[in-house]
N, C-alpha and C positions, 0 to 999 in steps of 0.2 A: 226393364224399363217399362213405365206405364204405357198403354196403348196411346194415349194422348200427350206423351212427352215430347217437348221440342228439343230435348238433348241430343238426338241424333242429327237433328237438321242444325242445332247449333255448332257441333262439333265437327261436321263435315266441311272440309276446304275445298274439295272437288265438286260439290254439289250431289254426290251419290249417297243415297240413305235408303233404309228400308221403305219401300214404296207404299206400305201400309201405315207409316206414320201419317197423321192428319193431312199434311200438305199434298201428299201423293194422292190420298183419297179424294182430297177436295178436287184436284186437278183432274183424276180419273172421271169423277161425275159430270165435270165440264164438258169433257169430250163426247159423252153419250147423247144421242138423239132423244128428242121428245120433251115432254113436260117432266116435271120433278118426280111426279108419281111413276110416269113411264121409266125415267132414268133409274129410279131406285129398283123398280121391278128388274129391268135389264141387269142390273148389278147383282141383285139377289138371286136371280135365276142363274147367271153365269158362275157366280161363286158356289152355288148349291151344286151345279154340275161338276164343278171341279172338286169338290168335297165328296160328291158320291151320295150325297143324302141333302134334304132340305134343311137350310139353316135358318135360325130365327134369330130376332134381334132381342137382345136382353134389354127389355123395357126400363128395367130399375137402373141400369147404367146409362141408358139413353137419356132418361129424364134427369138424372143427377148431373151428367155433363151439361146439359142444357140449362139446369138451374145454376150451375157455376158460370157459365157465359153468357146466359140470356140468349142463346141461339142454340137450340137442341142439335147435339151431334157434333157441334163444330169445336167445342172447348177453347183452349187458350190460343190456338192458332188463329181463330178468328180476330183476335186482338193484335195479331203480330203479321199482317199480310205480306210484309217484305219477306219474311222467311218462307212463306208459302209460294212466293213467286207470283203473287197476284197483284 
């Protein structure tokens, strides 16, 4: 399943899905304190600690997803807020 696929969300009848599907990622960033830049840094630092090494954003994928949706990094979920719980 693609990282930005809504299939997991659409198939779930109980609301439980992989938290790294975009709706979960968006909800996570909403809960972080600070500006957008500070939220990103907090998330990147936390995930890097969890991974045991510094993680990088694949800029090619980030730009491509933004090109498809008009909003970088949000992909198709930005067009379907009901599924994201927003």
